[in-house]
VOPAGU-2260 file (C-alpha; in pm, 1 decimal, decimal comma):
REM VOPAGU-2260
SITE   aa  ch    i         X         Y         Z
SITE  MET   A    0    5690,7   -3111,3  -10481,0
SITE  VAL   A    1    5924,8   -2981,0  -10208,1
SITE  GLY   A    2    5812,9   -3025,8   -9852,2
SITE  THR   A    3    5834,6   -2806,1   -9559,0
SITE  SER   A    4    5819,7   -2834,1   -9185,6
SITE  LEU   A    5    5571,2   -2585,0   -9105,8
SITE  VAL   A    6    5327,4   -2825,9   -8976,3
SITE  GLU   A    7    5593,5   -2940,0   -8725,5
SITE  THR   A    8    5662,0   -2593,1   -8604,3
SITE  GLY   A    9    5283,0   -2532,4   -8557,7
SITE  VAL   A   10    5260,6   -2245,6   -8829,0
SITE  VAL   A   11    5017,1   -2470,2   -9054,5
SITE  ASP   A   12    4732,7   -2702,7   -8962,9
SITE  GLY   A   13    4828,8   -3055,4   -9070,4
SITE  ASP   A   14    4495,3   -3138,9   -9227,5
SITE  ARG   A   15    4500,3   -2831,3   -9433,7
SITE  TYR   A   16    4853,8   -2889,2   -9538,8
SITE  LEU   A   17    4766,5   -3246,2   -9664,2
SITE  GLU   A   18    4468,0   -3101,9   -9864,2
SITE  ALA   A   19    4688,0   -2831,1  -10006,3
SITE  VAL   A   20    4957,7   -3086,2  -10108,1
SITE  ARG   A   21    4685,2   -3322,0  -10255,2
SITE  THR   A   22    4541,4   -3035,5  -10463,7
SITE  LEU   A   23    4867,2   -2913,3  -10587,0
SITE  ALA   A   24    4993,0   -3266,0  -10676,2
SITE  ARG   A   25    4672,2   -3323,0  -10868,5
SITE  LEU   A   26    4679,4   -2987,7  -11055,4
SITE  HIS   A   27    5040,6   -3020,2  -11149,6
SITE  GLY   A   28    5082,3   -3393,9  -11201,7
SITE  ALA   A   29    5336,4   -3430,2  -10921,1
SITE  THR   A   30    5452,9   -3785,5  -10837,8
SITE  ARG   A   31    5719,5   -3727,1  -10587,7
SITE  TYR   A   32    5741,4   -3524,7  -10257,3
SITE  PHE   A   33    6093,3   -3432,8  -10146,4
SITE  ALA   A   34    6072,3   -3427,3   -9776,6
SITE  HIS   A   35    6213,1   -3131,1   -9543,1
SITE  ARG   A   36    6476,0   -3307,2   -9302,7
SITE  ARG   A   37    6249,6   -3189,9   -9010,4
SITE  GLU   A   38    5915,9   -3343,6   -9127,1
SITE  SER   A   39    5783,4   -3614,8   -8906,3
SITE  ALA   A   40    5774,6   -3985,4   -9031,5
SITE  GLU   A   41    5408,9   -3986,6   -8932,5
SITE  LYS   A   42    5309,2   -3705,4   -9132,6
SITE  LEU   A   43    5508,8   -3832,3   -9431,8
SITE  HIS   A   44    5344,3   -4167,9   -9413,1
SITE  ARG   A   45    4997,7   -4012,1   -9401,0
SITE  LEU   A   46    5090,0   -3802,4   -9697,4
SITE  ALA   A   47    5209,3   -4095,7   -9899,9
SITE  VAL   A   48    4893,7   -4300,7   -9821,4
SITE  GLU   A   49    4654,9   -4030,4   -9885,9
SITE  THR   A   50    4786,1   -3851,1  -10191,2
SITE  GLY   A   51    4963,0   -4145,8  -10348,2
SITE  LEU   A   52    5303,6   -3930,8  -10373,6
SITE  GLU   A   53    5638,7   -4106,2  -10352,1
SITE  VAL   A   54    5801,9   -3956,5  -10049,8
SITE  VAL   A   55    6171,7   -3905,3  -10110,6
SITE  ARG   A   56    6380,4   -3835,5   -9809,9
SITE  PRO   A   57    6707,3   -3676,3   -9916,1
SITE  THR   A   58    7017,7   -3758,5   -9729,7
SITE  SER   A   59    7322,6   -3534,3   -9675,7
SITE  PRO   A   60    7615,3   -3526,4   -9458,7
SITE  TRP   A   61    7455,8   -3251,4   -9253,8
SITE  ASN   A   62    7148,1   -3430,9   -9149,5
């Protein structure tokens, strides 16, 4: 799955986002979550613990 920073910008509620990610991961058999560079460490930790997804935080020279 590919992440988004919509929770951090206040567009999407954090609890609803977590539930949506959990549901989509289960439906599609996802095992990894590729984090957006602006996603908070706290949200990503919660997401990993509560969904079982492996969170991958890509690195690039533009970060």
